[in-house]
C-alpha positions as CSV (number, residue, x, y, z in Angstrom):
1,X,-68.3,2.0,7.6
2,X,-65.2,4.1,6.6
3,X,-61.7,2.5,6.5
4,X,-60.8,4.8,9.4
5,X,-63.7,3.9,11.6
6,X,-63.1,0.1,10.9
7,X,-59.7,0.5,11.9
8,X,-60.7,2.2,15.1
9,X,-63.4,-0.4,15.7
10,X,-60.6,-3.1,15.4
11,X,-58.5,-1.4,17.7
12,X,-61.2,-1.2,20.1
13,X,-62.0,-4.7,20.0
14,X,-58.4,-5.7,20.6
15,X,-58.3,-3.4,23.6
16,X,-61.3,-4.9,25.1
17,X,-59.9,-8.5,24.6
18,X,-56.8,-7.7,26.4
19,X,-58.7,-6.3,29.0
20,X,-61.0,-9.3,29.5
21,X,-57.8,-11.6,29.8
22,X,-56.4,-9.6,32.2
23,X,-59.6,-9.4,34.4
24,X,-60.0,-13.0,34.4
25,X,-57.1,-13.0,36.7
26,X,-58.6,-11.0,39.5
27,X,-60.2,-13.9,41.5
28,X,-56.9,-15.8,41.5
29,X,-55.1,-12.8,43.2
30,X,-58.0,-12.3,45.6
31,X,-58.4,-16.0,46.9
32,X,-54.6,-16.6,46.5
33,X,-53.8,-14.3,49.6
34,X,-54.9,-14.5,53.2
35,X,-55.7,-10.9,53.4
36,X,-59.0,-9.9,54.1
37,X,-61.3,-7.9,51.4
38,X,-60.6,-4.4,52.6
39,X,-56.9,-5.0,52.8
40,X,-57.0,-6.4,49.2
41,X,-58.8,-3.4,48.0
42,X,-56.3,-1.1,49.9
43,X,-53.3,-2.6,48.6
44,X,-54.5,-3.3,44.9
45,X,-56.0,0.3,44.6
46,X,-52.6,2.0,45.9
47,X,-50.7,0.2,43.4
48,X,-53.0,0.5,40.5
49,X,-53.3,4.3,41.2
50,X,-49.4,4.5,41.3
51,X,-48.7,2.4,38.3
52,X,-51.4,4.3,36.4
53,X,-50.5,7.6,37.3
54,X,-46.5,6.8,36.4
55,X,-47.7,5.6,33.2
56,X,-49.9,8.7,32.5
57,X,-46.8,10.9,33.6
58,X,-44.3,9.3,31.2
59,X,-46.9,10.0,28.4
60,X,-47.0,13.7,29.4
61,X,-50.6,13.6,29.9
62,X,-51.5,14.1,33.5
63,X,-53.3,17.5,33.0
64,X,-55.6,16.0,30.3
65,X,-56.3,12.9,32.3
66,X,-56.6,14.3,35.8
67,X,-57.7,17.9,35.3
68,X,-59.7,17.3,32.3
69,X,-61.8,14.2,33.3
70,X,-65.0,16.3,33.6
71,X,-68.0,15.3,35.3
72,X,-68.3,12.2,33.3
73,X,-64.8,11.2,34.7
74,X,-66.0,11.9,38.3
75,X,-69.0,9.8,37.6
76,X,-67.1,6.8,36.7
77,X,-64.5,7.1,39.6
78,X,-67.7,6.9,42.0
79,X,-69.2,4.2,40.1
80,X,-66.2,2.2,39.7
81,X,-65.4,2.6,43.6
82,X,-68.8,1.2,44.5
83,X,-68.4,-1.6,42.0
84,X,-64.9,-2.5,43.5
85,X,-66.3,-2.2,47.0
86,X,-68.5,-5.3,45.8
87,X,-66.0,-7.0,43.4
88,X,-63.4,-8.1,46.1
89,X,-65.8,-9.5,48.7
90,X,-67.7,-11.3,46.0
91,X,-64.9,-13.4,45.4
92,X,-64.3,-14.1,49.1
93,X,-67.8,-15.1,49.6
94,X,-68.5,-17.1,46.6
95,X,-66.7,-19.0,43.9
96,X,-64.6,-17.6,41.2
97,X,-66.7,-19.2,38.5
98,X,-69.9,-17.7,39.9
99,X,-68.3,-14.1,40.0
100,X,-67.4,-14.8,36.5
101,X,-70.3,-16.2,34.9
102,X,-72.5,-13.5,36.6
103,X,-70.4,-10.9,35.2
104,X,-71.6,-12.4,31.7
105,X,-75.0,-10.6,32.0
106,X,-73.5,-7.4,31.7
107,X,-74.5,-7.2,28.1
108,X,-78.1,-6.8,29.0
109,X,-77.4,-4.2,31.4
110,X,-75.1,-2.3,29.2
111,X,-77.5,-2.5,26.2
112,X,-80.3,-1.5,28.2
113,X,-78.7,1.3,29.8
114,X,-77.3,2.5,26.2
115,X,-80.7,2.6,24.9
116,X,-82.3,4.4,27.8
117,X,-79.5,6.9,27.9
118,X,-78.3,7.1,24.4
119,X,-81.1,5.9,22.4
120,X,-78.4,3.4,20.9
121,X,-80.0,0.7,18.8
122,X,-79.5,-2.9,20.1
123,X,-79.4,-5.4,17.5
124,X,-81.7,-8.5,18.0
125,X,-78.9,-10.8,18.2
126,X,-77.3,-8.9,21.3
127,X,-80.3,-8.6,22.8
128,X,-81.1,-12.5,22.4
129,X,-77.7,-13.3,23.9
130,X,-78.2,-11.1,26.6
131,X,-81.5,-12.6,27.6
132,X,-79.8,-15.9,27.4
133,X,-76.9,-14.9,29.7
134,X,-79.6,-13.5,32.3
135,X,-81.3,-17.0,32.1
136,X,-78.0,-18.5,32.8
137,X,-77.2,-16.3,36.0
138,X,-80.8,-17.0,37.3
139,X,-79.6,-20.7,37.3
140,X,-76.4,-19.8,38.9
141,X,-77.8,-17.8,41.6
142,X,-80.8,-20.6,42.2
143,X,-77.7,-22.9,43.4
144,X,-76.7,-20.5,46.1
145,X,-80.0,-20.0,47.6
146,X,-79.9,-20.8,51.5
147,X,-76.0,-20.4,51.6
148,X,-73.5,-17.7,52.4
149,X,-72.6,-17.8,48.7
150,X,-75.8,-16.2,48.0
151,X,-74.3,-12.8,49.3
152,X,-71.4,-13.2,47.2
153,X,-73.7,-13.6,44.0
154,X,-75.7,-10.7,44.7
155,X,-72.3,-8.8,45.4
156,X,-71.2,-10.0,41.7
157,X,-74.4,-8.6,40.1
158,X,-73.9,-5.4,41.8
159,X,-70.4,-5.2,40.2
160,X,-71.7,-6.1,37.1
161,X,-74.1,-3.4,37.0
162,X,-71.3,-0.8,37.8
163,X,-69.2,-2.1,35.1
164,X,-71.9,-2.0,32.5
165,X,-72.6,1.5,33.7
166,X,-69.0,2.5,33.1
167,X,-69.1,1.2,29.7
168,X,-72.1,3.1,28.9
169,X,-70.6,6.5,30.2
170,X,-67.6,6.0,28.1
171,X,-69.6,5.4,25.1
172,X,-71.7,8.5,25.5
173,X,-68.7,10.6,26.6
174,X,-65.9,9.2,24.5
175,X,-63.6,12.2,25.0
176,X,-63.3,11.1,28.9
177,X,-59.9,9.9,29.6
178,X,-59.2,6.4,30.7
179,X,-56.8,6.9,33.3
180,X,-57.7,9.5,35.4
181,X,-61.0,8.1,36.3
182,X,-59.4,4.7,37.2
183,X,-56.9,6.4,39.6
184,X,-60.0,8.3,41.3
185,X,-61.9,5.0,42.1
186,X,-58.8,3.5,43.8
187,X,-58.2,6.6,45.8
188,X,-61.9,7.1,46.8
189,X,-61.6,3.6,48.5
190,X,-58.3,4.1,50.2
191,X,-59.7,5.9,53.4
192,X,-62.4,3.4,53.9
193,X,-60.1,0.3,53.4
194,X,-57.8,1.7,55.8
195,X,-60.5,2.2,58.4
196,X,-62.5,-0.9,57.9
197,X,-59.2,-3.0,57.4
198,X,-55.9,-3.5,58.8
199,X,-53.8,-3.1,55.5
200,X,-50.6,-2.3,57.3
201,X,-50.6,-5.7,59.0
202,X,-50.7,-7.6,55.7
203,X,-47.2,-9.7,55.2
204,X,-44.8,-8.3,53.0
205,X,-45.0,-11.4,50.4
206,X,-48.9,-10.9,50.0
207,X,-48.4,-7.1,49.5
208,X,-46.0,-7.9,46.5
209,X,-48.6,-10.3,45.3
210,X,-51.2,-7.4,45.6
211,X,-48.7,-5.0,43.9
212,X,-48.8,-7.4,40.8
213,X,-52.7,-7.5,41.2
214,X,-52.6,-3.7,40.9
215,X,-50.3,-3.6,37.9
216,X,-53.0,-5.9,36.1
217,X,-55.9,-4.0,37.4
218,X,-54.4,-0.9,35.9
219,X,-53.8,-2.3,32.7
220,X,-57.5,-3.9,32.5
221,X,-59.0,-0.6,33.5
222,X,-57.1,1.6,31.0
223,X,-57.8,-0.9,28.0
224,X,-61.4,-1.4,29.0
225,X,-61.9,2.5,28.8
226,X,-60.1,2.8,25.6
227,X,-62.0,0.3,24.1
228,X,-65.3,1.0,25.3
229,X,-64.8,4.5,23.4
230,X,-64.7,2.6,19.9
231,X,-67.1,-0.3,20.4
232,X,-70.8,-0.2,21.0
233,X,-72.0,-0.7,24.6
234,X,-73.7,-4.0,24.1
235,X,-70.8,-5.3,22.1
236,X,-68.1,-4.0,24.5
237,X,-70.2,-6.0,27.3
238,X,-70.2,-9.1,25.5
239,X,-66.5,-8.8,24.4
240,X,-65.5,-8.1,28.3
241,X,-67.5,-11.2,28.9
242,X,-64.9,-13.4,27.4
243,X,-63.1,-13.6,30.6
244,X,-66.0,-15.9,31.6
245,X,-64.5,-19.2,30.5
246,X,-60.9,-18.3,31.4
247,X,-61.6,-17.6,35.1
248,X,-63.3,-20.8,36.2
249,X,-60.4,-23.0,34.5
250,X,-57.9,-20.9,36.3
251,X,-59.6,-21.4,39.3
252,X,-59.8,-25.2,38.9
253,X,-56.1,-25.6,38.0
254,X,-54.8,-23.3,41.1
255,X,-57.4,-24.0,43.7
256,X,-59.2,-27.3,42.5
257,X,-62.3,-25.4,42.7
258,X,-64.9,-27.4,41.1
259,X,-68.4,-25.4,40.0
260,X,-71.5,-26.8,41.5
261,X,-74.1,-28.5,39.2
262,X,-76.3,-25.2,39.0
263,X,-72.9,-23.2,38.1
264,X,-72.2,-25.8,35.4
265,X,-75.6,-25.6,34.0
266,X,-76.0,-21.7,34.3
267,X,-72.4,-21.4,33.1
268,X,-73.3,-23.4,29.9
269,X,-76.1,-21.3,29.0
270,X,-74.3,-18.1,29.6
271,X,-71.3,-19.1,27.4
272,X,-73.5,-20.4,24.6
273,X,-75.5,-17.2,24.5
274,X,-72.5,-14.8,24.9
275,X,-70.6,-16.6,22.3
276,X,-73.3,-16.8,19.8
277,X,-74.0,-13.2,20.0
278,X,-70.1,-12.3,19.8
279,X,-69.6,-14.4,16.6
280,X,-72.7,-13.1,14.7
281,X,-72.4,-9.6,15.9
282,X,-68.7,-9.2,15.2
């Protein structure tokens, strides 16, 4: 690995860590307001699009990010919208710990997709960690069988597949801009959220909270996009899973949300598998 490539890789790792830390607050914002799922999707998307567009305009790269996103950018926008439509309701229907721990299975999905689409070699350690994460998720979901939280768990799994797909698209088409597709995924959901929810009936205080959510989401999305261009897909997903231990801790501190036995056992398996793979691969 040349010095330039090594430096680019290090920057990618740093950006992915920032993205993971920022994403770990999503459940707090979603459960911290009385607004329903579609209201949260509307206001978070509106402010995320506004902040990202303003940031892009200040950099003087509006044309490059929006008109130059190409088919890969359009694909990311659509897939991201489908993932977001599942992401927010998942937090409303199941625990923050379950959503975060299920997201840790994204390395397996990303690695398999990268192998199928790009022929990208997957290291034995990355695959072993991914399989371990999958077993952990199976334990978590088993604890939700027969409960409403099972729907939330399945939505979280759908969101995980969408995020893994986005990582692979960025890896395959590294020239795809980060800001434009993120704005597109938010804008695609606005009309549906307006029709299916009542966003203009949300209290002003909660709109302020969701504005902060939109800002953090904009930061997380752009740093994820830029980091995914520089790091192999399997490792990108593993690094993104660093949010896994943070989100349940935040949920316990703010909402006294205590994980179930199945979540605790499955989460322990997930964390051991992911952290072991990150340590050895990086």
